[in-house]
C-alpha positions as CSV (number, residue, x, y, z in Angstrom):
1,M,-17.3,-16.1,34.2
2,T,-15.6,-14.4,31.5
3,L,-12.0,-13.1,31.0
4,I,-13.0,-9.3,30.5
5,P,-15.7,-8.7,32.9
6,E,-16.3,-5.4,30.8
7,L,-17.4,-7.6,28.3
8,E,-19.5,-9.8,30.4
9,Q,-21.6,-7.1,32.2
10,E,-22.2,-5.3,28.6
11,L,-23.4,-8.9,27.4
12,T,-25.6,-9.4,30.4
13,R,-27.2,-6.2,30.0
14,A,-27.8,-6.7,26.3
15,I,-29.3,-9.6,27.0
16,T,-31.7,-8.3,29.6
17,E,-32.6,-5.7,27.6
18,R,-34.0,-8.1,24.8
19,T,-35.9,-11.1,26.5
20,P,-39.2,-10.9,28.3
21,A,-39.6,-11.1,31.9
22,S,-41.0,-14.4,31.5
23,S,-37.8,-15.7,30.2
24,R,-35.7,-14.2,32.7
25,S,-35.4,-17.0,35.5
26,R,-34.7,-19.5,32.6
27,L,-32.2,-17.6,31.4
28,R,-30.1,-17.2,34.7
29,R,-30.1,-20.8,35.8
30,L,-28.1,-21.3,31.8
31,P,-24.7,-21.4,32.3
32,M,-23.6,-18.1,31.2
33,L,-21.2,-19.5,28.2
34,V,-24.6,-20.7,26.4
35,P,-25.7,-16.7,25.9
36,V,-22.7,-15.5,25.9
37,V,-22.3,-17.4,22.0
38,A,-25.7,-17.0,21.3
39,T,-26.0,-13.4,20.9
40,L,-22.0,-12.3,20.6
41,A,-22.9,-11.7,17.1
42,G,-26.2,-9.6,17.6
43,T,-24.6,-7.4,20.1
44,A,-21.3,-7.2,18.6
45,V,-21.9,-3.0,17.5
46,A,-23.2,-2.5,20.7
47,L,-21.0,-3.5,22.1
48,A,-18.6,-1.6,20.1
49,A,-20.2,1.6,20.8
50,A,-19.7,0.3,24.5
51,G,-16.2,0.3,23.8
52,V,-15.9,-3.3,24.9
53,I,-14.5,-4.5,21.0
54,P,-13.7,-8.4,20.7
55,L,-11.0,-9.6,18.1
56,G,-12.2,-11.4,15.0
57,S,-10.6,-13.4,12.3
58,P,-8.0,-11.9,10.8
59,E,-8.2,-9.7,7.4
60,R,-8.3,-11.7,4.6
61,E,-8.0,-11.0,0.9
62,S,-11.2,-12.4,-1.0
63,R,-10.9,-14.4,-4.2
64,R,-11.3,-11.9,-6.3
65,T,-8.5,-9.5,-4.9
66,K,-5.9,-12.3,-3.8
67,F,-2.6,-12.8,-5.8
68,A,-0.3,-15.3,-4.6
69,A,2.8,-14.1,-2.5
70,E,6.3,-15.1,-3.4
71,A,9.3,-14.7,-1.5
72,T,11.1,-13.8,-5.1
73,S,8.6,-11.6,-7.1
74,G,6.5,-8.7,-6.4
75,L,6.5,-7.1,-3.8
76,G,8.4,-10.7,-2.1
77,T,7.0,-11.7,0.8
78,I,7.2,-10.2,5.0
79,S,10.7,-11.1,6.5
80,P,10.2,-13.1,9.5
81,N,10.3,-11.3,12.7
82,T,10.8,-7.9,10.6
83,S,7.0,-6.2,11.7
84,E,7.0,-3.6,14.1
85,L,3.7,-1.7,15.8
86,L,5.4,1.9,16.5
87,A,4.0,3.8,18.9
88,L,2.8,6.4,17.7
89,R,-1.1,7.0,18.2
90,V,-3.8,9.9,16.1
91,K,-6.9,10.0,17.2
92,D,-10.2,10.5,15.2
93,P,-13.5,11.4,15.7
94,G,-14.9,9.0,13.7
95,S,-13.1,5.9,15.2
96,L,-13.6,4.1,18.6
97,L,-9.9,2.9,17.9
98,P,-6.5,5.3,17.4
99,W,-4.9,4.8,13.9
100,G,-1.1,3.5,14.0
101,L,1.8,1.9,12.1
102,R,3.3,-1.1,11.4
103,V,6.8,-0.9,9.8
104,A,8.1,-4.2,8.1
105,R,11.1,-5.7,5.4
106,T,10.4,-8.2,3.0
107,S,12.5,-10.7,0.8
108,R,13.2,-8.6,-1.9
109,G,15.0,-5.5,-0.1
110,L,11.7,-4.0,0.6
111,G,10.7,-1.5,3.9
112,C,6.5,-1.0,3.9
113,V,4.9,1.2,6.1
114,R,1.3,0.2,7.1
115,A,-1.8,2.6,8.3
116,G,-4.5,0.8,10.7
117,L,-6.7,0.8,13.7
118,V,-5.0,-0.3,16.6
119,L,-6.3,-2.5,19.4
120,N,-4.0,-4.1,22.4
121,G,-1.3,-4.5,20.6
122,R,-2.5,-5.4,17.4
123,L,-3.2,-3.1,13.6
124,G,-6.6,-3.9,12.0
125,A,-9.8,-3.3,10.7
126,L,-12.6,-2.5,13.0
127,G,-16.2,-3.9,11.3
128,V,-18.2,-0.7,11.4
129,D,-19.4,1.3,8.7
130,G,-20.4,-1.6,5.9
131,D,-17.0,-3.3,6.4
132,F,-16.9,-7.2,7.8
133,G,-20.8,-6.8,8.1
134,N,-21.2,-4.4,10.4
135,D,-20.1,-7.0,13.0
136,G,-17.8,-4.6,15.3
137,F,-15.2,-7.1,15.6
138,F,-11.7,-6.1,15.5
139,H,-9.6,-7.4,12.9
140,P,-6.2,-7.7,12.6
141,F,-4.1,-7.5,9.9
142,P,-1.9,-10.2,9.0
143,T,1.8,-10.0,9.8
144,V,3.1,-12.5,7.6
145,G,2.7,-13.0,3.2
146,T,2.5,-10.4,1.1
147,P,2.9,-6.7,1.6
148,R,0.2,-4.3,0.3
149,L,0.6,-3.3,-3.1
150,I,1.3,0.4,-1.9
151,G,3.5,1.6,1.3
152,C,6.4,-0.6,0.2
153,V,9.9,1.6,-1.0
154,P,13.6,0.5,-1.4
155,L,15.4,1.1,1.8
156,D,18.8,3.3,1.6
157,S,22.1,1.5,1.8
158,R,22.0,1.9,5.3
159,G,19.2,-0.5,5.5
160,E,17.2,2.2,7.0
161,L,13.2,3.1,5.6
162,F,12.6,6.9,4.6
163,I,8.5,6.7,2.6
164,S,5.7,8.8,2.1
165,A,2.9,7.2,1.4
166,S,-1.0,8.0,1.0
167,E,-4.3,7.1,0.9
168,A,-7.9,8.5,-0.7
169,D,-11.3,7.6,0.5
170,V,-10.2,5.3,3.2
171,P,-13.7,3.6,5.2
172,T,-13.3,4.5,9.5
173,S,-13.0,0.7,9.5
174,A,-9.7,0.9,8.0
175,S,-10.0,-2.0,5.8
176,A,-7.5,-2.4,3.0
177,L,-9.9,-4.6,1.3
178,H,-13.8,-3.7,1.7
179,R,-13.9,-0.1,0.1
180,C,-16.0,1.7,-1.6
181,T,-16.6,5.3,-2.4
182,G,-16.5,8.1,0.3
183,A,-17.8,11.4,1.3
184,G,-14.9,13.0,-1.2
185,A,-16.1,11.4,-4.1
186,N,-17.2,13.9,-7.4
187,G,-20.9,14.8,-7.6
188,K,-21.7,12.3,-9.8
189,V,-21.7,9.1,-7.4
190,P,-24.7,8.9,-6.0
191,P,-25.5,8.5,-2.2
192,S,-26.1,4.8,-2.4
193,A,-22.5,4.1,-3.7
194,L,-21.2,5.8,-0.5
195,C,-20.0,4.5,2.6
196,A,-22.3,4.3,5.3
197,G,-22.6,7.7,7.1
198,S,-20.0,8.9,4.5
199,N,-16.8,8.9,7.2
200,T,-14.3,8.3,4.6
201,R,-10.8,9.6,5.2
202,D,-8.0,10.7,3.6
203,I,-4.4,9.3,5.1
204,Y,-0.9,10.5,4.9
205,Y,1.7,9.0,6.4
206,G,5.3,7.7,7.1
207,L,8.5,7.6,7.9
208,L,10.9,11.1,8.2
209,G,13.9,9.8,9.6
210,P,15.4,11.2,12.9
211,R,16.2,14.9,11.8
212,A,12.9,15.6,11.0
213,T,11.7,17.9,13.7
214,S,8.4,19.3,12.4
215,L,5.5,18.4,9.4
216,T,3.3,21.4,8.4
217,Y,0.5,20.8,6.2
218,T,-3.2,22.6,5.9
219,S,-6.6,21.4,6.9
220,G,-10.0,22.7,6.2
221,G,-8.6,26.3,5.7
222,T,-5.8,26.1,8.5
223,T,-2.5,25.4,8.8
224,H,-1.6,22.8,11.2
225,T,2.3,21.7,12.2
226,I,3.0,18.7,13.9
227,V,6.3,16.7,15.6
228,P,7.1,13.3,14.0
229,Q,7.5,11.1,16.4
230,G,10.0,8.5,17.1
231,P,13.9,7.3,15.6
232,H,11.8,6.8,12.3
233,G,10.5,10.2,12.4
234,A,6.7,8.9,12.2
235,Y,4.3,10.8,11.1
236,L,0.0,9.8,10.3
237,L,-2.6,12.6,9.2
238,V,-5.8,11.2,9.4
239,L,-8.2,14.3,7.5
240,P,-11.7,14.1,6.0
241,A,-12.0,13.2,2.4
242,N,-11.2,16.0,0.6
243,P,-10.6,15.0,-3.6
244,R,-8.9,18.6,-3.9
245,D,-6.3,17.4,-1.7
246,L,-6.2,13.4,-3.0
247,N,-7.5,10.9,-5.6
248,G,-6.0,8.0,-5.6
249,V,-3.1,6.4,-3.6
250,G,0.7,7.1,-3.7
251,T,3.9,6.3,-2.4
252,G,7.6,7.8,-2.6
253,L,10.7,8.8,-0.8
254,I,9.3,12.0,-0.1
255,P,5.9,13.8,0.8
256,A,3.7,14.3,-2.6
257,G,2.9,18.1,-1.9
258,R,-0.6,19.1,-0.5
259,P,-2.0,19.0,1.9
260,I,2.5,18.2,3.2
261,T,3.4,21.6,2.3
262,E,7.0,21.6,4.1
263,V,9.4,19.6,6.9
264,T,11.8,21.3,9.2
265,Y,15.4,19.0,9.6
266,R,17.8,19.8,12.3
267,G,20.3,22.3,11.2
268,G,17.7,24.5,10.0
269,L,17.3,23.0,6.8
270,V,13.6,23.5,5.2
271,C,12.1,21.0,2.6
272,R,9.0,23.0,0.8
273,F,6.5,20.6,-1.5
274,A,4.0,22.0,-3.9
275,G,2.9,19.8,-7.0
276,G,4.2,16.6,-5.4
277,N,8.0,17.7,-5.5
278,P,10.2,19.2,-3.6
279,E,11.6,22.8,-3.8
280,P,14.8,22.8,-6.6
281,R,17.2,22.1,-4.1
282,S,19.5,18.8,-3.9
283,D,19.5,18.4,-0.5
284,C,15.6,17.6,-0.9
285,S,15.3,15.7,-3.8
286,T,16.0,12.2,-1.4
287,P,15.0,12.4,2.5
288,P,17.8,14.0,4.3
289,G,19.7,12.0,6.1
290,S,19.7,8.9,4.0
291,T,22.5,7.5,1.7
292,Y,20.5,6.1,-1.3
293,T,23.1,5.3,-4.1
294,Q,22.0,3.8,-7.2
295,P,23.9,1.4,-9.0
296,N,26.5,1.7,-12.2
297,L,24.0,-0.3,-14.3
298,K,26.3,0.7,-17.4
299,R,29.1,-0.8,-15.9
300,L,27.4,-3.6,-14.9
301,L,26.3,-4.3,-18.9
302,A,29.7,-3.7,-19.8
303,T,30.7,-6.7,-18.3
304,A,28.2,-8.7,-19.1
305,P,27.5,-11.2,-21.7
306,L,25.9,-9.7,-24.7
307,T,22.6,-12.4,-25.4
308,G,20.5,-12.1,-28.2
309,I,17.0,-10.7,-28.6
310,T,14.6,-12.2,-30.5
311,A,10.8,-11.1,-30.8
312,A,8.5,-13.9,-32.4
313,V,5.0,-12.6,-33.6
314,S,1.8,-15.1,-33.7
315,H,-1.9,-15.2,-33.2
316,G,-3.6,-13.7,-30.3
317,R,-7.0,-13.5,-28.8
318,H,-9.8,-12.3,-31.7
319,S,-7.4,-12.4,-34.9
320,A,-5.4,-10.3,-32.8
321,W,-1.4,-10.6,-32.8
322,R,1.1,-10.9,-30.0
323,V,4.5,-10.2,-30.3
324,T,6.8,-12.1,-27.9
325,V,10.2,-10.8,-26.9
326,S,13.1,-13.2,-25.6
327,F,16.4,-12.9,-24.1
328,G,18.7,-13.8,-21.9
329,A,19.1,-11.6,-18.5
330,P,22.7,-10.5,-19.2
331,V,22.8,-9.0,-15.2
332,A,21.3,-11.1,-12.1
333,I,17.9,-9.4,-10.4
334,P,18.6,-10.6,-6.7
335,N,15.3,-7.9,-6.0
336,A,12.8,-5.6,-6.8
337,L,15.5,-2.7,-7.2
338,T,16.6,-3.2,-10.2
339,A,14.2,-4.7,-13.4
340,Y,14.5,-5.4,-17.3
341,S,12.1,-2.8,-18.9
342,I,10.6,-3.3,-22.7
343,E,9.3,-0.7,-25.1
344,L,7.6,-1.8,-28.0
345,H,6.6,0.7,-30.7
346,D,4.2,1.0,-33.3
347,P,4.7,1.3,-37.0
348,G,5.2,4.4,-38.0
349,R,4.2,6.1,-34.8
350,P,7.4,6.4,-32.9
351,R,5.8,8.3,-30.2
352,S,3.2,6.0,-29.3
353,W,4.9,2.7,-27.2
354,G,3.8,0.3,-24.9
355,A,5.7,-1.1,-22.3
356,T,5.7,-3.4,-19.6
357,S,9.0,-4.8,-16.8
358,T,10.2,-7.3,-15.0
359,E,8.8,-8.8,-11.5
360,T,10.8,-11.5,-10.3
361,N,14.5,-12.2,-9.3
362,L,16.6,-13.6,-12.4
363,R,19.6,-15.4,-12.4
364,R,22.4,-14.2,-14.8
365,G,21.7,-16.0,-18.0
366,Q,18.2,-17.0,-17.4
367,R,16.0,-16.5,-20.9
368,V,13.5,-13.7,-19.9
369,S,10.2,-14.3,-21.8
370,I,7.2,-10.6,-22.2
371,S,4.5,-11.3,-24.5
372,F,2.8,-7.5,-26.4
373,S,-0.8,-8.7,-26.9
374,N,-3.4,-7.3,-29.0
375,L,-1.9,-5.9,-31.9
376,T,-3.6,-4.7,-34.8
377,R,-1.6,-2.6,-36.9
378,P,0.5,-4.1,-39.6
379,G,3.6,-3.3,-40.1
380,I,7.5,-3.2,-38.8
381,Y,7.3,-3.1,-34.8
382,T,10.5,-1.8,-33.4
383,G,11.3,-2.2,-29.4
384,L,14.1,-2.2,-27.0
385,V,15.6,-3.9,-23.5
386,R,17.0,-1.6,-21.0
387,L,18.1,-2.4,-17.8
388,T,16.7,0.0,-15.0
389,D,16.9,0.5,-11.2
390,R,13.9,1.8,-8.7
391,P,15.2,4.2,-6.6
392,S,11.9,5.2,-4.9
393,N,8.8,3.5,-5.9
394,V,8.3,-0.3,-7.2
395,V,5.2,-0.3,-7.9
396,G,5.4,2.1,-10.7
397,L,7.3,1.3,-14.1
398,G,10.7,2.2,-14.5
399,L,12.1,3.8,-18.1
400,A,15.7,4.7,-17.0
401,G,18.4,2.4,-17.7
402,P,20.8,2.0,-19.8
403,V,20.0,-0.3,-23.5
404,V,20.5,-3.7,-23.0
405,G,19.1,-4.0,-26.9
406,R,17.0,-3.9,-29.8
407,F,14.6,-5.9,-31.5
408,S,12.0,-5.6,-34.4
409,A,9.1,-7.6,-35.9
410,R,6.6,-7.7,-38.8
411,I,3.0,-8.4,-38.4
412,P,1.3,-8.8,-41.8
């Protein structure tokens, strides 16, 4: 006897159909567990199609895609007991399971949201469409460790999460790590490189806040309006891949335009979006109902001890040069909401520059070293260090903020 009667029935039927009549009597005398174990992998896809989906191992990052999860660097790690599967469910004709959203918080002061398929109160991916070897199993997403590189933004001053994210060419499996080019790709991609069946989606999801009353979008030449769900104002659009609407991924505090055209809030406020920007009105520049405050970085620097900035030149790979910039952090960096950005300008070409930023927590006075490699142009390189904040997207590079100091270095 199995814990799920429907699973036992489907397995028994599959075994009976695939086994010669002369062998069936011998199989009936064996314990039920033996044929279950022996045929589970071979019939998983058929069972998934029949609506009986076995639970598989959690989705894990491969060695090629894995990066270390550290509580004090990058996005941080998911804080314990902060993951919440929202009640929102969206049906997709191309999937056996509905889509849903899960929210969480990280050790570096960020709020994150993730989209996936839902089975028995878990968010994950399905082994179909070429992913997970088409095993037909449901693979839950981990609830600990490192969040994805997209889907994380700073919380507002009350600790509330407002976010709008988008992903192009998502396979119907919903896998975040097993991706392939989908139907929304341009015509230069050969059919052999597409996902099986070309069943990919563009997905748009996020949290608009409790004041949001409706969201309007266009798809297939038709305008649609939905009602954001729950106290978070959650929304999730699962649409056929369309390269005219989306290419790549994106995350911010507000929707990034097409196919989302407007969001209505209580009190009659309507925020319209075009080209990734809201209409020019201050009450739509940040999510209505949010309380984002920017730190006074100039004031922080005014009370901080000024530390020296050095730039050392050394040989890099292949006879190129390297400039290593070092300085003592005048202001502590306690989370992902602030960072130091370093700009380097080429000699004789002031508009040509490279830039990078710190990605870890820093103590006040802690020494920071950043290197720029593969430099070949001789002359004097100039640069500056800024203290920056990241009000909407920690994946991007913040370049606005007061100057901490300047430096220069000569390459022979």
